[in-house]
C-alpha positions as CSV (number, residue, x, y, z in Angstrom):
1,X,110.0,94.2,84.8
2,X,107.1,95.8,86.7
3,X,104.8,98.0,84.7
4,X,103.9,100.8,85.2
5,X,107.1,102.0,86.8
6,X,107.2,103.8,90.2
7,X,108.1,107.1,88.4
8,X,105.1,106.7,86.1
9,X,102.8,106.1,89.0
10,X,104.1,108.9,91.2
11,X,104.7,111.4,88.4
12,X,107.5,112.8,90.6
13,X,105.0,114.1,93.2
14,X,105.2,111.3,95.8
15,X,108.0,109.2,97.2
16,X,107.9,105.4,97.2
17,X,106.7,105.1,100.8
18,X,103.7,107.3,100.0
19,X,103.0,105.2,96.9
20,X,103.2,101.9,98.9
21,X,100.8,103.2,101.5
22,X,98.4,104.5,98.9
23,X,98.4,101.3,96.9
24,X,97.9,99.3,100.1
25,X,94.8,101.4,101.0
26,X,93.4,101.0,97.5
27,X,94.1,97.2,97.6
28,X,92.1,97.1,100.9
29,X,89.2,98.8,99.2
30,X,89.4,96.3,96.3
31,X,89.3,93.5,98.8
32,X,86.3,95.0,100.6
33,X,84.5,95.3,97.2
34,X,85.3,91.6,96.5
35,X,84.0,90.5,99.9
36,X,80.8,92.5,99.3
37,X,80.3,90.9,95.9
38,X,81.0,87.4,97.2
39,X,78.6,87.8,100.2
40,X,75.8,89.0,97.8
41,X,76.5,86.1,95.4
42,X,76.4,83.6,98.3
43,X,73.2,85.0,99.5
44,X,71.6,84.8,96.1
45,X,72.7,81.1,95.8
46,X,71.5,80.3,99.3
47,X,68.1,81.9,98.6
48,X,67.9,80.1,95.2
49,X,67.5,83.5,93.4
50,X,69.9,82.3,90.7
51,X,71.2,79.1,89.1
52,X,74.6,80.6,88.3
53,X,77.8,79.5,90.0
54,X,79.6,81.6,92.6
55,X,82.4,82.3,90.1
56,X,79.9,83.5,87.5
57,X,78.3,86.0,89.9
58,X,81.6,87.6,90.9
59,X,83.1,90.1,88.4
60,X,86.1,88.9,86.5
61,X,88.3,91.7,87.7
62,X,88.1,90.4,91.2
63,X,88.4,86.7,90.3
64,X,91.3,86.9,87.9
65,X,93.7,89.3,89.6
66,X,95.3,90.0,92.9
67,X,94.1,93.1,94.9
68,X,97.4,94.9,94.6
69,X,97.6,94.4,90.9
70,X,94.0,95.8,90.5
71,X,95.0,98.8,92.8
72,X,98.1,99.6,90.7
73,X,96.0,99.4,87.5
74,X,93.4,101.7,89.0
75,X,96.1,104.2,90.0
76,X,97.7,104.0,86.6
77,X,94.3,104.5,84.8
78,X,93.5,107.5,87.1
79,X,90.5,105.8,88.7
80,X,92.2,106.1,92.1
81,X,94.4,109.1,93.0
82,X,96.9,109.7,95.7
83,X,97.1,113.0,97.6
84,X,99.5,114.2,100.2
85,X,98.2,115.2,103.6
86,X,98.8,118.6,104.9
């Protein structure tokens, strides 16, 4: 079973298509954040600014979960909101 449910995420205000599009956009933002963190970590390692491993420099949220799951969690927690255009 998938948690939270579609009804819980949309609160009856959006349809499933709008939810999918919104989650995909948020997941893309999460992926961009991960890429930024990884690039910064790789730069620090290359410049010998740290003795930590690449995995230690990237926040656990990005390492341990898929982007879509993080996006759904952010939507559920209210850290990301979906709005209808128009």
